[in-house]
Structure formats: C-alpha cells, structure tokens
C-alpha positions as CSV (number, residue, x, y, z in Angstrom):
1,M,39.1,7.1,-55.5
2,S,36.4,7.0,-58.3
3,R,35.9,3.2,-57.6
4,V,35.4,3.9,-53.9
5,V,32.8,6.5,-54.8
6,Q,31.1,3.9,-57.0
7,L,31.0,1.5,-54.1
8,L,29.4,4.2,-51.9
9,V,26.8,4.9,-54.6
10,L,25.9,1.2,-54.7
11,V,25.9,0.6,-51.0
12,I,24.0,3.7,-50.2
13,C,21.6,3.0,-53.0
14,A,19.6,0.7,-50.7
15,A,19.6,3.2,-47.8
16,S,18.9,6.3,-49.9
17,C,16.1,4.7,-52.0
18,F,14.5,3.4,-48.9
19,A,14.8,6.7,-47.1
20,S,13.0,8.4,-50.0
21,F,9.9,6.4,-49.0
22,A,10.0,7.5,-45.4
23,Q,7.5,10.3,-46.2
24,G,4.8,7.7,-46.8
25,C,4.4,4.0,-47.4
26,K,2.6,4.1,-50.8
27,N,5.8,3.5,-52.6
28,S,7.2,0.9,-50.2
29,V,7.0,-1.9,-52.9
30,E,8.9,0.0,-55.6
31,R,11.0,-2.0,-58.0
32,A,14.6,-2.1,-57.1
33,W,17.6,-2.9,-59.4
34,N,15.4,-4.8,-61.9
35,D,11.9,-6.0,-62.5
36,S,12.1,-9.1,-60.3
37,L,13.4,-7.2,-57.2
38,Y,11.5,-4.9,-54.9
39,Y,12.3,-2.6,-52.0
40,V,10.8,-3.1,-48.6
41,D,10.9,0.2,-46.6
42,S,11.4,0.4,-42.8
43,D,8.2,0.9,-40.8
44,C,6.0,0.2,-43.8
45,P,3.8,-2.8,-44.4
46,A,4.1,-4.5,-47.8
47,E,2.6,-7.4,-49.8
48,F,4.0,-9.4,-52.6
49,R,1.9,-11.9,-54.6
50,S,3.7,-15.0,-56.0
51,A,4.1,-15.6,-59.7
52,N,1.3,-18.2,-59.6
53,K,-0.9,-15.8,-57.8
54,R,-1.7,-18.4,-55.1
55,L,0.5,-16.9,-52.2
56,V,0.9,-13.5,-50.7
57,L,3.9,-12.7,-48.6
58,R,3.3,-9.9,-46.1
59,F,5.8,-7.7,-44.3
60,A,4.4,-6.1,-41.2
61,S,5.5,-2.6,-40.3
62,D,7.9,-4.1,-37.8
63,G,9.5,-6.3,-40.4
64,R,7.8,-9.6,-39.4
65,I,6.9,-11.7,-42.4
66,S,4.0,-14.1,-42.9
67,I,2.2,-16.1,-45.6
68,K,-1.4,-16.9,-45.0
69,G,-1.8,-20.6,-44.0
70,K,1.9,-21.3,-43.9
71,I,4.3,-21.2,-41.0
72,I,7.6,-19.3,-41.6
73,V,10.5,-20.8,-39.7
74,L,13.2,-18.2,-39.1
75,K,16.7,-19.3,-38.0
76,G,17.9,-16.6,-35.7
77,R,16.8,-13.0,-35.8
78,R,13.8,-11.5,-37.7
79,V,14.2,-9.5,-40.9
80,E,15.2,-5.9,-40.3
81,P,14.2,-3.6,-43.2
82,P,15.2,-1.7,-45.3
83,A,15.4,-4.8,-47.4
84,M,14.9,-6.1,-50.9
85,F,12.6,-9.0,-51.9
86,S,12.1,-11.4,-54.8
87,W,9.8,-14.3,-55.5
88,S,11.0,-17.3,-57.5
89,P,9.4,-17.7,-60.9
90,Q,8.1,-21.1,-59.7
91,S,6.5,-19.6,-56.5
92,D,8.3,-22.3,-54.4
93,A,11.0,-20.0,-52.9
94,F,11.8,-16.4,-52.3
95,F,14.8,-14.4,-51.1
96,I,15.3,-11.3,-49.0
97,N,18.3,-9.0,-48.9
98,D,18.2,-8.1,-45.2
99,G,19.5,-4.5,-44.7
100,E,19.8,-5.2,-41.0
101,G,18.1,-2.0,-40.0
102,S,20.4,0.4,-41.9
103,G,20.4,-0.5,-45.6
104,M,24.2,-0.1,-45.6
105,S,24.8,-3.8,-45.5
106,S,23.1,-6.9,-46.8
107,T,22.6,-10.5,-45.6
108,F,21.1,-12.8,-48.2
109,R,18.3,-14.9,-46.8
110,L,16.7,-17.7,-48.9
111,F,13.4,-19.3,-48.0
112,R,11.9,-22.4,-49.5
113,I,8.3,-23.4,-49.4
114,K,7.6,-27.1,-48.5
115,G,4.1,-28.2,-47.8
116,S,2.5,-26.0,-45.2
117,G,5.9,-24.6,-44.0
118,V,8.4,-22.0,-45.2
119,Y,11.9,-22.7,-44.1
120,E,15.0,-20.5,-44.1
121,N,18.2,-22.0,-45.6
122,K,21.5,-20.3,-44.8
123,T,23.7,-22.5,-47.0
124,V,23.8,-20.0,-49.9
125,E,24.8,-17.0,-47.8
126,R,27.5,-19.0,-46.0
127,A,28.9,-20.4,-49.2
128,A,29.1,-17.0,-50.9
129,V,30.8,-15.4,-47.9
130,S,33.3,-18.2,-47.6
131,L,34.2,-18.2,-51.3
132,Y,34.8,-14.4,-51.3
133,R,37.0,-14.6,-48.2
134,R,39.0,-17.4,-49.8
135,R,39.5,-15.5,-53.1
136,T,40.6,-12.2,-51.4
137,R,42.6,-14.0,-48.7
138,C,41.5,-11.3,-46.3
139,A,42.3,-11.1,-42.6
140,S,40.0,-12.9,-40.2
141,S,39.2,-9.6,-38.6
142,A,37.8,-8.1,-41.8
143,Y,34.1,-7.8,-42.1
144,D,32.2,-10.4,-44.1
145,P,31.2,-9.1,-47.6
146,N,27.6,-8.0,-48.3
147,V,25.6,-10.5,-50.3
148,Y,22.7,-9.4,-52.5
149,G,20.4,-11.6,-54.5
150,F,19.4,-9.8,-57.7
151,G,17.5,-12.3,-59.8
152,W,16.6,-15.8,-61.0
153,D,16.9,-17.7,-64.2
154,N,13.5,-18.2,-66.0
155,E,12.8,-21.6,-64.4
156,G,13.8,-20.4,-60.9
157,S,16.5,-23.2,-60.7
158,K,19.3,-20.6,-60.3
159,I,19.8,-17.5,-58.2
160,Y,22.1,-14.6,-59.1
161,L,24.1,-13.0,-56.4
162,L,26.3,-9.9,-56.0
163,V,29.0,-10.3,-53.4
164,Q,30.6,-7.0,-52.5
165,A,33.2,-5.9,-49.9
166,T,32.1,-3.5,-47.2
167,V,33.3,0.1,-47.0
168,H,34.8,-0.2,-43.6
169,E,37.3,-3.0,-42.6
170,P,36.6,-4.7,-46.0
171,C,37.4,-8.2,-46.9
172,G,39.8,-7.4,-49.8
173,P,39.7,-4.0,-51.7
174,P,36.8,-1.7,-50.5
175,Y,35.5,-1.6,-54.1
176,G,35.8,-5.3,-54.9
177,F,32.9,-7.5,-56.0
178,I,32.0,-10.6,-57.9
179,S,28.8,-12.2,-59.0
180,L,27.7,-15.8,-58.5
181,V,25.2,-18.2,-60.1
182,V,23.9,-20.6,-57.5
183,R,21.7,-23.6,-57.9
184,T,18.4,-23.1,-55.9
185,S,17.8,-26.7,-55.0
186,D,21.0,-27.2,-52.9
187,G,22.9,-23.9,-52.9
188,K,25.8,-25.2,-55.0
189,I,27.8,-22.4,-56.6
190,L,27.8,-23.1,-60.4
191,E,29.6,-20.0,-61.7
192,T,31.9,-17.3,-60.3
193,L,32.1,-14.1,-62.4
194,S,34.7,-11.4,-62.2
195,Q,33.8,-7.7,-62.3
196,E,34.4,-7.7,-66.0
197,R,32.3,-10.8,-66.7
198,T,29.6,-9.5,-64.3
199,K,29.3,-6.4,-66.4
200,E,29.1,-8.4,-69.6
201,R,26.4,-10.7,-68.4
202,F,24.4,-8.8,-65.7
203,S,24.8,-5.1,-66.5
204,T,21.0,-4.7,-67.2
205,M,20.1,-6.3,-63.8
206,L,22.4,-4.2,-61.6
207,P,22.9,-0.5,-60.8
208,S,24.8,1.2,-63.6
209,S,26.9,3.0,-61.1
210,L,28.6,-0.3,-60.3
211,F,30.3,-0.3,-63.6
212,K,31.4,3.3,-64.2
213,D,35.1,3.9,-64.4
C-alpha cells in the first residue's frame, strides 16, 4: 500500500504543483524536479530562453507553442498543459512532458530544431512505451505507461526518461517504473535501469517520494 501511495504522490505532483499556480501566473515557470526542468501551468503564458540565449520558446495561455522566426510542426494534437519543459544544453532540441490537460498523465514529446523549422519526433515516446509493455507483459487492454523526460547529459546527446505505470488499469504493477537513457539523435535506447539502479543514479534528479519505502 505504501508504494501505491508513493505512486500517487509522484503522479499527483504534476497536478498539485500546477494547481498551486492557478491563483496567478507569476510562478508558471517554476523549476520542477531539477534545475533543467520547468513547470508550465494551464491557462498561463510562459517563455523559456535556450541555453545559447538565441531562441525563446513561448507557450500561449491556450497551450500553443511558438519560436520567433521558426515554424513548429506538430504531429497530431496541440500541447495541453499542465506540462513540463526542458531545453537541450545545445539549444538544438527541447522536450515537453504533456500533461494532456490534467497533469495526471504524461506523454513525452521531443522536438528537434532544423534550419528554420522545429519538428516533432515521436520515436522516443513510442520506443519507451513499447519497451515497458514488453518488460511487464501487460494485457493489451492496459493503459500505456506515463513517460516523463527529466534531463539531459551535459552535451545534450542523451535524454533521461522515467517510465511509470498508471494508477488505473496499469501496464504491470501500479507502482512500477524504470528509467531509460536515450540517444537524442535517433531515439535509440542505450540503457534501461531498474527501480534500484534509478535510485542509485538519478535520485537527485527525481522526486524523493519516488524512492521512499
């Protein structure tokens, strides 16, 4: 039961933290789980300057995103905050953990900047979900796990992901999670870390509630 409570603490973290901003938008770009990750509140505009200071990504109050002088190509639906956002250290990519309007779930959305365009790539999200479903051997009717990006390596060549089962109709145990190290250039999964190894390597980058007994 304690592990289920921990899951609820983590999953609700996004929703509760975002909800705390509802009284005003001045804190809508508050840091999230670590220094490279920021909250984007529902109904609040937000701006994020890239590491090289040359680009500014803007969230409109309705969740639409834009970068001045660049066209952002979305595959499918628009981003629905609450969400979390992070620029690559090289300023050539960024990711969004799309809370899909509630903050109780997360879809990982990676965007790469090429020339004058910004293009979404769904390869990483699909690979993470597929790997988790294979590992847990869950029923086809089970919900896909939540996928959260939570950081990059120093060069921006790798992305760190947390893949976690949902509370309702989960794929595997309702408290299960793994972390992944993914190559940014092509979405290849380089490392798969168990819960124990995730704690050893990434405890300073993730909510402490995730690791409590």
